[in-house]
N, C-alpha and C positions, 0 to 999 in steps of 0.2 A: 951676693947670692941671697942672702936673708931678706934683702928689700925686695927682690924679685918674687920670692916665695911670698912674703908678706902682702904685696901688692896682688899677687893671683889670688889669695884667700880673700882678701878685702873685695875684689872685683867680683869673686863667686858669692860672697855674702850678700853685695848689693843685688845681684841678678836674682837670687833666691828670693830677697825681700820684695823686689819689684814683682816677681811672679806671684806672690802671696797676694798682693793687691789685686790681681787678676781673676782670682777665684773667691766665691763667696757661698756659703751654705745658706740654702734658703728653706722656707716652709712651703708646704703645698700651696697655700693660698697666695703665694707670691709669684707663682707660675702665670705666664699668659693665659687668658680664659681658654684659647683653643687648645692648647697642652694639657689644661686641666679636663677638658672635655674628652680628648683622645684618651687619656689615662682612665677617666672614669667609665669610658665605653668599651674599651679593650682590654684593659689591665685592672679591672674591679677587683678581681681576686688576688691581685698582688700586694705584698706588703712593702711599701717604699723603704729602702734603706737609706739613702741620701739623695739629696737635690742639690745640684750645683749650678751657679751662674759663673760664666766665665767669659772673658773677652779674649778673641784670638785675632788674626790677621784680618778675618772676614767680618768682624762685629761680635755682637753679644750672641751667646748659645747657652741653652740649658741642657743639662744631662741629668736624667733620673735614673737610678740605680735601684733595682729591686732585691730583696733578699734571696730569690731565686736564682740570681746571677743574670736575670733578663735585664735589659736596659734600653733606653730611648734617648735620642738627642732631638731637640728642638731649636729652629732658629729664633731670631728675636720676636717675630710674630706669633710663635707657638706651633709652626708647621713643622711636622717631624722631618728630620734629615737623614737620621740613621736608627734603625731598630736591630737589636741584636737579643735573639732568644736562644739559649743554650738549653734551658729547662723545658721549653715548649717550642712551639713554631711561631713565626711572626703571624699574628692574627690575620685571617684571609681579608677582613674588611680594609686592611691597611696597604695591602698589596694590589697595585693596579691589575684590573680583570685580565688585560692582555698578557701581563707577566706571569700571573698566576694559570691561565689557560695554557700558555707556553710549556710551562714547567709541569703541570698535570699531563699533557699530551706527550711531551718528550722524555720526561723522566718520572713515570708514574711510581706512585708510593714513596716519593722523596719528600722531604719537607723543606720550607724555606727557613733557614737559621738566622739569616742577616739580609737586610736591605738597605742600600744607602742611595740616596739621590741628591743631585747638586744641579747646577746649572746646564750641564752638558749631557747627563746620562743617569741611568739607574744600575747599581751592582748589586748583584743577587748572590748569596752564598747557599748552597743547598748542604742537607746533612750527608750527602755522600761525597763532600769535599769537591764538588764541581762549582766554579764561579762564572756567573753569566753576566755579560754587559749589555745593555740596552740602550739604544738612542733615546730621545725625549719623544719620539713616534712609536717606541715599543718594538722597533726593528732589532733583532739580535746582532751584534757588532762584534762580540768576542766570547770565546768559551775557553776556560782554562780548567785542567785537572790538577789538583794538589796531589803531592805524592805522600 
């Protein structure tokens, strides 16, 4: 029994060590140029808390967390993949016009707190806890209300 417990602990330690190699803390100038441009244009007033480079199943990604609790995730090219804003709203210039207009028309007075884009769709979370999903042509494909 002791051997099994020891083996399990050793396996967990190796797993955590392997995970540590996948995350690296970076300086601002180590981000891709497009990511730096996005931050300087849309988050210039934000103070950066930490910048991480991480390797996951889909490749390299960069995560920038701000002191305000806002954050943005970039792909290896520096294109944003996910923006989370709890202290403010997602900057209008980063939200596709079609999505922004849909939200303004359908849910007047609400703020976009989070937007995520991938190869299949856009997911948007509003400050009234409604989650919207759009296809890549900006057609609404799902609406969920959190309780």
